ZABA-626690 format. One record per atom (N, C-alpha, C): residue number from 0; atom name; x, y, z. Coordinates in steps of 0.05 Angstrom, whole numbers. Layout:
<recs>
{NUM,'CA',{X,Y,Z}} ...
</recs>
This chain:
<recs>
{0,'N',{-326,862,-925}} {0,'CA',{-312,849,-928}} {0,'C',{-309,817,-929}} {1,'N',{-304,804,-959}} {1,'CA',{-306,773,-966}} {1,'C',{-296,746,-946}} {2,'N',{-306,726,-937}} {2,'CA',{-285,703,-933}} {2,'C',{-258,713,-936}} {3,'N',{-254,704,-948}} {3,'CA',{-220,710,-955}} {3,'C',{-206,738,-934}} {4,'N',{-218,755,-945}} {4,'CA',{-203,776,-929}} {4,'C',{-201,761,-890}} {5,'N',{-226,755,-886}} {5,'CA',{-222,742,-861}} {5,'C',{-204,731,-859}} {6,'N',{-212,716,-875}} {6,'CA',{-172,690,-860}} {6,'C',{-157,697,-869}} {7,'N',{-150,707,-889}} {7,'CA',{-124,728,-880}} {7,'C',{-114,744,-869}} {8,'N',{-133,759,-848}} {8,'CA',{-138,766,-830}} {8,'C',{-128,755,-806}} {9,'N',{-151,738,-805}} {9,'CA',{-140,711,-780}} {9,'C',{-119,705,-774}} {10,'N',{-109,700,-797}} {10,'CA',{-87,681,-808}} {10,'C',{-60,699,-793}} {11,'N',{-47,728,-803}} {11,'CA',{-45,749,-801}} {11,'C',{-44,749,-772}} {12,'N',{-65,746,-747}} {12,'CA',{-58,757,-722}} {12,'C',{-45,739,-710}} {13,'N',{-58,708,-722}} {13,'CA',{-51,679,-702}} {13,'C',{-12,679,-718}} {14,'N',{-1,691,-729}} {14,'CA',{22,686,-732}} {14,'C',{43,717,-717}} {15,'N',{21,742,-717}} {15,'CA',{32,746,-690}} {15,'C',{28,743,-656}} {16,'N',{15,729,-650}} {16,'CA',{12,710,-628}} {16,'C',{29,714,-624}} {17,'N',{37,729,-585}} {17,'CA',{66,706,-574}} {17,'C',{47,680,-549}} {18,'N',{76,665,-543}} {18,'CA',{59,644,-535}} {18,'C',{68,660,-503}} {19,'N',{42,650,-487}} {19,'CA',{55,663,-459}} {19,'C',{78,641,-434}} {20,'N',{92,659,-427}} {20,'CA',{109,649,-405}} {20,'C',{107,627,-394}} {21,'N',{82,640,-371}} {21,'CA',{75,614,-350}} {21,'C',{59,592,-376}} {22,'N',{43,595,-384}} {22,'CA',{31,570,-410}} {22,'C',{59,541,-410}} {23,'N',{96,556,-424}} {23,'CA',{105,550,-440}} {23,'C',{121,531,-420}} {24,'N',{120,540,-388}} {24,'CA',{128,536,-357}} {24,'C',{111,499,-347}} {25,'N',{84,516,-357}} {25,'CA',{75,492,-337}} {25,'C',{62,475,-354}} {26,'N',{73,469,-384}} {26,'CA',{63,459,-410}} {26,'C',{104,434,-396}} {27,'N',{115,457,-394}} {27,'CA',{152,451,-394}} {27,'C',{152,420,-370}} {28,'N',{135,435,-336}} {28,'CA',{135,425,-320}} {28,'C',{116,394,-329}} {29,'N',{103,399,-343}} {29,'CA',{81,369,-347}} {29,'C',{99,357,-350}} {30,'N',{105,366,-379}} {30,'CA',{121,345,-392}} {30,'C',{156,335,-369}} {31,'N',{166,343,-356}} {31,'CA',{191,335,-341}} {31,'C',{174,309,-310}} {32,'N',{151,327,-299}} {32,'CA',{133,312,-281}} {32,'C',{125,285,-289}} {33,'N',{113,282,-315}} {33,'CA',{113,257,-336}} {33,'C',{126,242,-331}} {34,'N',{163,251,-343}} {34,'CA',{192,231,-345}} {34,'C',{193,229,-314}} {35,'N',{196,251,-290}} {35,'CA',{202,226,-267}} {35,'C',{175,204,-266}} {36,'N',{153,210,-275}} {36,'CA',{136,183,-264}} {36,'C',{146,164,-281}} {37,'N',{149,159,-302}} {37,'CA',{154,136,-320}} {37,'C',{182,129,-308}} {38,'N',{196,153,-292}} {38,'CA',{234,142,-291}} {38,'C',{226,122,-259}} {39,'N',{208,130,-250}} {39,'CA',{198,125,-213}} {39,'C',{183,85,-222}} {40,'N',{164,87,-241}} {40,'CA',{151,58,-254}} {40,'C',{176,43,-256}} {41,'N',{190,56,-280}} {41,'CA',{204,40,-284}} {41,'C',{230,29,-263}} {42,'N',{236,47,-235}} {42,'CA',{247,34,-220}} {42,'C',{241,15,-202}} {43,'N',{208,22,-194}} {43,'CA',{194,7,-181}} {43,'C',{188,-22,-189}} {44,'N',{186,-25,-211}} {44,'CA',{184,-38,-225}} {44,'C',{210,-61,-229}} {45,'N',{234,-55,-231}} {45,'CA',{265,-56,-235}} {45,'C',{267,-66,-223}} {46,'N',{258,-62,-181}} {46,'CA',{270,-59,-159}} {46,'C',{245,-93,-154}} {47,'N',{227,-85,-156}} {47,'CA',{206,-112,-150}} {47,'C',{216,-136,-171}} {48,'N',{226,-132,-183}} {48,'CA',{236,-157,-210}} {48,'C',{264,-165,-193}} {49,'N',{278,-152,-185}} {49,'CA',{306,-154,-167}} {49,'C',{296,-165,-142}} {50,'N',{271,-151,-127}} {50,'CA',{265,-164,-86}} {50,'C',{259,-197,-110}} {51,'N',{242,-197,-124}} {51,'CA',{227,-233,-133}} {51,'C',{252,-255,-129}} {52,'N',{271,-242,-151}} {52,'CA',{293,-259,-161}} {52,'C',{314,-256,-137}} {53,'N',{308,-243,-114}} {53,'CA',{333,-245,-99}} {53,'C',{317,-272,-71}} {54,'N',{305,-264,-79}} {54,'CA',{279,-284,-63}} {54,'C',{276,-318,-68}} {55,'N',{264,-309,-93}} {55,'CA',{278,-342,-109}} {55,'C',{312,-344,-105}} {56,'N',{327,-338,-113}} {56,'CA',{343,-336,-95}} {56,'C',{361,-355,-81}} {57,'N',{354,-335,-52}} {57,'CA',{353,-350,-24}} {57,'C',{342,-379,-25}} {58,'N',{307,-382,-32}} {58,'CA',{296,-407,-23}} {58,'C',{318,-433,-42}} {59,'N',{319,-426,-64}} {59,'CA',{336,-445,-77}} {59,'C',{357,-452,-59}} {60,'N',{377,-433,-53}} {60,'CA',{404,-438,-44}} {60,'C',{402,-451,-24}} {61,'N',{376,-450,1}} {61,'CA',{379,-461,18}} {61,'C',{358,-490,33}} {62,'N',{342,-495,3}} {62,'CA',{334,-513,-1}} {62,'C',{341,-544,-4}} {63,'N',{319,-552,26}} {63,'CA',{344,-581,13}} {63,'C',{316,-616,3}} {64,'N',{315,-627,-5}} {64,'CA',{310,-645,-11}} {64,'C',{308,-674,11}} {65,'N',{288,-677,16}} {65,'CA',{280,-702,47}} {65,'C',{260,-722,30}} {66,'N',{267,-744,24}} {66,'CA',{245,-757,14}} {66,'C',{221,-743,-6}} {67,'N',{251,-734,-26}} {67,'CA',{237,-729,-54}} {67,'C',{219,-709,-47}} {68,'N',{219,-699,-17}} {68,'CA',{194,-663,-14}} {68,'C',{233,-647,-16}} {69,'N',{211,-629,-26}} {69,'CA',{242,-600,-20}} {69,'C',{220,-582,14}} {70,'N',{246,-587,16}} {70,'CA',{227,-567,54}} {70,'C',{267,-550,65}} {71,'N',{259,-528,82}} {71,'CA',{277,-499,84}} {71,'C',{270,-496,112}} {72,'N',{303,-497,130}} {72,'CA',{300,-496,156}} {72,'C',{289,-472,166}} {73,'N',{274,-476,189}} {73,'CA',{251,-460,195}} {73,'C',{272,-441,203}} {74,'N',{289,-426,213}} {74,'CA',{312,-398,215}} {74,'C',{306,-374,182}} {75,'N',{308,-412,161}} {75,'CA',{307,-397,133}} {75,'C',{287,-377,117}} {76,'N',{257,-385,133}} {76,'CA',{234,-374,136}} {76,'C',{240,-351,149}} {77,'N',{245,-360,159}} {77,'CA',{234,-325,186}} {77,'C',{255,-307,178}} {78,'N',{278,-320,168}} {78,'CA',{284,-289,164}} {78,'C',{278,-286,139}} {79,'N',{277,-290,123}} {79,'CA',{260,-284,99}} {79,'C',{228,-263,106}} {80,'N',{222,-277,122}} {80,'CA',{200,-261,129}} {80,'C',{206,-236,148}} {81,'N',{223,-230,157}} {81,'CA',{222,-210,178}} {81,'C',{236,-188,150}} {82,'N',{256,-205,137}} {82,'CA',{272,-177,112}} {82,'C',{236,-172,104}} {83,'N',{220,-189,96}} {83,'CA',{187,-174,75}} {83,'C',{177,-160,91}} {84,'N',{174,-169,118}} {84,'CA',{163,-139,142}} {84,'C',{184,-109,142}} {85,'N',{209,-115,141}} {85,'CA',{215,-94,137}} {85,'C',{216,-72,113}} {86,'N',{220,-100,91}} {86,'CA',{216,-87,80}} {86,'C',{187,-56,61}} {87,'N',{155,-71,69}} {87,'CA',{146,-66,79}} {87,'C',{142,-34,75}} {88,'N',{154,-47,107}} {88,'CA',{149,-17,126}} {88,'C',{182,0,112}} {89,'N',{194,-2,98}} {89,'CA',{220,19,92}} {89,'C',{199,30,56}} {90,'N',{184,16,40}} {90,'CA',{171,34,17}} {90,'C',{146,35,22}} {91,'N',{125,22,42}} {91,'CA',{106,40,44}} {91,'C',{97,69,64}} {92,'N',{116,59,89}} {92,'CA',{124,89,87}} {92,'C',{119,113,85}} {93,'N',{145,113,64}} {93,'CA',{157,144,45}} {93,'C',{126,150,16}} {94,'N',{106,123,20}} {94,'CA',{95,127,1}} {94,'C',{59,133,15}} {95,'N',{57,129,31}} {95,'CA',{39,131,50}} {95,'C',{42,165,70}} {96,'N',{59,176,73}} {96,'CA',{68,205,78}} {96,'C',{75,220,56}} {97,'N',{68,210,26}} {97,'CA',{74,226,2}} {97,'C',{32,230,-1}} {98,'N',{34,213,-7}} {98,'CA',{0,215,-9}} {98,'C',{-26,227,20}} {99,'N',{-10,216,45}} {99,'CA',{-13,227,71}} {99,'C',{-19,271,64}} {100,'N',{5,268,59}} {100,'CA',{19,297,62}} {100,'C',{14,331,42}} {101,'N',{-12,307,32}} {101,'CA',{-29,328,6}} {101,'C',{-47,333,30}} {102,'N',{-55,299,38}} {102,'CA',{-96,305,60}} {102,'C',{-86,331,78}} {103,'N',{-64,322,89}} {103,'CA',{-60,349,109}} {103,'C',{-54,369,117}} {104,'N',{-27,376,90}} {104,'CA',{-39,398,78}} {104,'C',{-62,416,68}} {105,'N',{-82,403,52}} {105,'CA',{-104,410,59}} {105,'C',{-130,415,80}} {106,'N',{-132,390,97}} {106,'CA',{-135,403,131}} {106,'C',{-124,429,143}} {107,'N',{-94,427,138}} {107,'CA',{-85,450,154}} {107,'C',{-75,485,132}} {108,'N',{-101,487,123}} {108,'CA',{-98,494,91}} {108,'C',{-77,519,105}} {109,'N',{-91,526,136}} {109,'CA',{-91,556,145}} {109,'C',{-57,568,162}} {110,'N',{-47,537,162}} {110,'CA',{-20,544,164}} {110,'C',{-7,524,158}} {111,'N',{4,518,142}} {111,'CA',{24,490,124}} {111,'C',{49,479,154}} {112,'N',{60,502,165}} {112,'CA',{74,499,192}} {112,'C',{70,482,198}} {113,'N',{45,471,213}} {113,'CA',{34,449,222}} {113,'C',{39,428,200}} {114,'N',{15,426,197}} {114,'CA',{19,400,167}} {114,'C',{54,388,170}} {115,'N',{75,405,170}} {115,'CA',{100,393,168}} {115,'C',{100,384,195}} {116,'N',{89,399,217}} {116,'CA',{106,381,245}} {116,'C',{87,355,243}} {117,'N',{68,365,243}} {117,'CA',{45,339,243}} {117,'C',{48,310,231}} {118,'N',{71,315,202}} {118,'CA',{76,290,196}} {118,'C',{98,275,198}} {119,'N',{116,290,217}} {119,'CA',{137,283,225}} {119,'C',{119,273,247}} {120,'N',{108,284,263}} {120,'CA',{115,262,287}} {120,'C',{96,238,288}} {121,'N',{73,240,254}} {121,'CA',{67,222,245}} {121,'C',{92,195,240}} {122,'N',{109,201,227}} {122,'CA',{138,180,215}} {122,'C',{138,182,247}} {123,'N',{153,187,257}} {123,'CA',{171,167,288}} {123,'C',{137,151,297}} {124,'N',{113,163,293}} {124,'CA',{85,136,299}} {124,'C',{101,107,293}} {125,'N',{91,115,266}} {125,'CA',{99,105,236}} {125,'C',{119,69,255}} {126,'N',{142,89,246}} {126,'CA',{166,64,257}} {126,'C',{161,50,278}} {127,'N',{155,64,298}} {127,'CA',{163,57,327}} {127,'C',{147,39,329}} {128,'N',{120,50,318}} {128,'CA',{88,26,312}} {128,'C',{106,-4,301}} {129,'N',{116,-6,276}} {129,'CA',{118,-17,259}} {129,'C',{148,-43,255}} {130,'N',{162,-19,272}} {130,'CA',{186,-39,291}} {130,'C',{181,-52,314}} {131,'N',{166,-47,330}} {131,'CA',{160,-59,350}} {131,'C',{140,-81,353}} {132,'N',{126,-85,337}} {132,'CA',{115,-97,318}} {132,'C',{130,-120,305}} {133,'N',{155,-119,285}} {133,'CA',{163,-125,271}} {133,'C',{184,-150,298}} {134,'N',{188,-137,325}} {134,'CA',{202,-151,347}} {134,'C',{201,-173,361}} {135,'N',{165,-155,362}} {135,'CA',{151,-166,376}} {135,'C',{153,-202,361}} {136,'N',{134,-204,328}} {136,'CA',{132,-223,323}} {136,'C',{155,-245,306}} {137,'N',{179,-236,315}} {137,'CA',{202,-251,309}} {137,'C',{202,-269,326}} {138,'N',{217,-305,323}} {138,'CA',{216,-317,337}} {138,'C',{245,-329,329}} {139,'N',{260,-331,361}} {139,'CA',{278,-339,349}} {139,'C',{286,-364,366}} {140,'N',{274,-388,369}} {140,'CA',{270,-411,369}} {140,'C',{244,-426,353}} {141,'N',{250,-450,350}} {141,'CA',{231,-468,329}} {141,'C',{208,-470,355}} {142,'N',{180,-463,329}} {142,'CA',{172,-483,355}} {142,'C',{144,-517,341}} {143,'N',{147,-520,357}} {143,'CA',{146,-559,354}} {143,'C',{127,-561,329}} {144,'N',{107,-555,332}} {144,'CA',{90,-564,288}} {144,'C',{104,-553,273}} {145,'N',{126,-530,284}} {145,'CA',{156,-531,255}} {145,'C',{170,-554,256}} {146,'N',{165,-574,262}} {146,'CA',{184,-590,260}} {146,'C',{183,-621,256}} {147,'N',{159,-624,261}} {147,'CA',{145,-640,243}} {147,'C',{149,-635,210}} {148,'N',{131,-669,200}} {148,'CA',{138,-675,172}} {148,'C',{118,-663,148}} {149,'N',{94,-642,162}} {149,'CA',{91,-616,147}} {149,'C',{102,-591,161}} {150,'N',{115,-586,167}} {150,'CA',{121,-561,187}} {150,'C',{135,-534,175}} {151,'N',{135,-541,156}} {151,'CA',{135,-511,128}} {151,'C',{109,-507,120}} {152,'N',{99,-518,115}} {152,'CA',{73,-515,111}} {152,'C',{50,-502,144}} {153,'N',{54,-511,163}} {153,'CA',{48,-491,183}} {153,'C',{67,-464,178}} {154,'N',{75,-475,179}} {154,'CA',{107,-448,192}} {154,'C',{96,-426,160}} {155,'N',{83,-421,143}} {155,'CA',{85,-413,112}} {155,'C',{57,-404,125}} {156,'N',{37,-418,137}} {156,'CA',{19,-403,142}} {156,'C',{13,-387,173}} {157,'N',{37,-389,181}} {157,'CA',{38,-372,204}} {157,'C',{58,-346,190}} {158,'N',{68,-350,174}} {158,'CA',{88,-332,157}} {158,'C',{60,-311,150}} {159,'N',{50,-317,135}} {159,'CA',{28,-307,123}} {159,'C',{9,-288,127}} {160,'N',{10,-293,159}} {160,'CA',{-8,-295,173}} {160,'C',{-1,-269,191}} {161,'N',{34,-264,187}} {161,'CA',{46,-244,203}} {161,'C',{50,-223,182}} {162,'N',{44,-234,150}} {162,'CA',{46,-211,144}} {162,'C',{29,-189,132}} {163,'N',{-2,-214,124}} {163,'CA',{-25,-196,139}} {163,'C',{-32,-189,162}} {164,'N',{-28,-197,174}} {164,'CA',{-34,-170,199}} {164,'C',{-24,-155,207}} {165,'N',{2,-148,202}} {165,'CA',{24,-122,192}} {165,'C',{-4,-97,165}} {166,'N',{1,-119,151}} {166,'CA',{-22,-95,122}} {166,'C',{-41,-76,132}} {167,'N',{-57,-92,156}} {167,'CA',{-84,-104,153}} {167,'C',{-72,-82,184}} {168,'N',{-54,-73,203}} {168,'CA',{-46,-64,219}} {168,'C',{-46,-28,215}} {169,'N',{-30,-27,192}} {169,'CA',{-23,-10,177}} {169,'C',{-49,6,165}} {170,'N',{-55,-15,139}} {170,'CA',{-91,1,139}} {170,'C',{-115,10,154}} {171,'N',{-102,-10,174}} {171,'CA',{-118,12,206}} {171,'C',{-114,38,214}} {172,'N',{-98,34,222}} {172,'CA',{-82,60,229}} {172,'C',{-75,85,215}} {173,'N',{-80,79,186}} {173,'CA',{-82,95,156}} {173,'C',{-115,110,166}} {174,'N',{-126,82,163}} {174,'CA',{-154,90,155}} {174,'C',{-173,114,186}} {175,'N',{-155,112,208}} {175,'CA',{-158,119,237}} {175,'C',{-148,152,244}} {176,'N',{-133,147,212}} {176,'CA',{-120,184,209}} {176,'C',{-141,197,188}} {177,'N',{-144,187,171}} {177,'CA',{-165,195,148}} {177,'C',{-184,200,170}} {178,'N',{-187,191,191}} {178,'CA',{-221,195,201}} {178,'C',{-222,217,223}} {179,'N',{-193,223,237}} {179,'CA',{-188,231,257}} {179,'C',{-178,264,241}} {180,'N',{-169,267,230}} {180,'CA',{-147,278,214}} {180,'C',{-164,314,208}} {181,'N',{-186,313,194}} {181,'CA',{-201,336,191}} {181,'C',{-217,354,228}} {182,'N',{-221,323,239}} {182,'CA',{-234,335,260}} {182,'C',{-202,354,272}} {183,'N',{-190,339,277}} {183,'CA',{-154,354,284}} {183,'C',{-152,379,277}} {184,'N',{-154,378,246}} {184,'CA',{-164,413,235}} {184,'C',{-176,433,244}} {185,'N',{-205,418,244}} {185,'CA',{-224,436,254}} {185,'C',{-206,450,287}} {186,'N',{-214,433,305}} {186,'CA',{-201,440,327}} {186,'C',{-190,461,340}} {187,'N',{-153,458,312}} {187,'CA',{-128,472,313}} {187,'C',{-145,503,299}} {188,'N',{-156,491,272}} {188,'CA',{-168,523,269}} {188,'C',{-185,551,290}} {189,'N',{-190,529,289}} {189,'CA',{-211,545,318}} {189,'C',{-198,557,333}} {190,'N',{-176,543,347}} {190,'CA',{-162,553,359}} {190,'C',{-140,582,373}} {191,'N',{-134,573,334}} {191,'CA',{-121,586,323}} {191,'C',{-130,617,319}} {192,'N',{-154,611,306}} {192,'CA',{-175,641,316}} {192,'C',{-173,660,330}} {193,'N',{-172,646,357}} {193,'CA',{-174,655,380}} {193,'C',{-136,666,389}} {194,'N',{-118,662,392}} {194,'CA',{-100,671,383}} {194,'C',{-99,694,388}} {195,'N',{-83,715,387}} {195,'CA',{-80,739,387}} {195,'C',{-47,741,368}} {196,'N',{-42,759,349}} {196,'CA',{-16,759,346}} {196,'C',{3,755,360}} {197,'N',{5,764,383}} {197,'CA',{31,763,401}} {197,'C',{31,725,401}} {198,'N',{18,720,407}} {198,'CA',{6,681,418}} {198,'C',{16,676,390}} {199,'N',{9,680,358}} {199,'CA',{8,673,345}} {199,'C',{45,661,331}} {200,'N',{65,692,341}} {200,'CA',{74,693,331}} {200,'C',{98,678,350}} {201,'N',{95,671,365}} {201,'CA',{107,656,398}} {201,'C',{104,626,397}} {202,'N',{92,625,387}} {202,'CA',{79,589,380}} {202,'C',{93,581,343}} {203,'N',{96,606,337}} {203,'CA',{107,589,317}} {203,'C',{138,609,313}} {204,'N',{150,614,325}} {204,'CA',{180,626,329}} {204,'C',{176,647,302}} {205,'N',{147,664,294}} {205,'CA',{144,688,269}} {205,'C',{134,686,265}} {206,'N',{122,701,242}} {206,'CA',{96,710,234}} {206,'C',{85,691,225}} {207,'N',{51,683,238}} {207,'CA',{38,670,222}} {207,'C',{11,667,215}} 
</recs>
């Protein structure tokens, strides 16, 4: 058989090749996920730009010119910082949960229901901790140093410290969870293996 005949036979077999439905489904799902990712990126950029413009408009509207200096009322800066803290909580919470969910499911791979319940408990703790942080740090009366000639500078330094403190607290709690979660998974797996089928059924309200 010569090369021409081999080439003809190969091309003929290629014409009769049927694409796997699973492969087609995976490719389509990959394309859809890529489109969804691009939509999320565009939405995030849009919301970021809108938020930045809103902050600028807010500061411009409340700015006061005194002796050639641009100043803001202390309550305006305080309200802006509180709004930023709440926005960070609402934005970073779902983001942390999204990536933390993958980690939790891998730790409790033998029992996915436990991972879901664990994440719900963490959600409650997350919002309680940071809601308490915002309430504790909120100032309803101006400090004396905020009312002086350089009060805005001192106040802004205080406010950036509050935002940085909350981000630091978020990072530390997230790091502690990452370190402790595998240990909890090992303990849970050990206890789960010692349970009888009836005990597992009672613990999950169903087969597991």
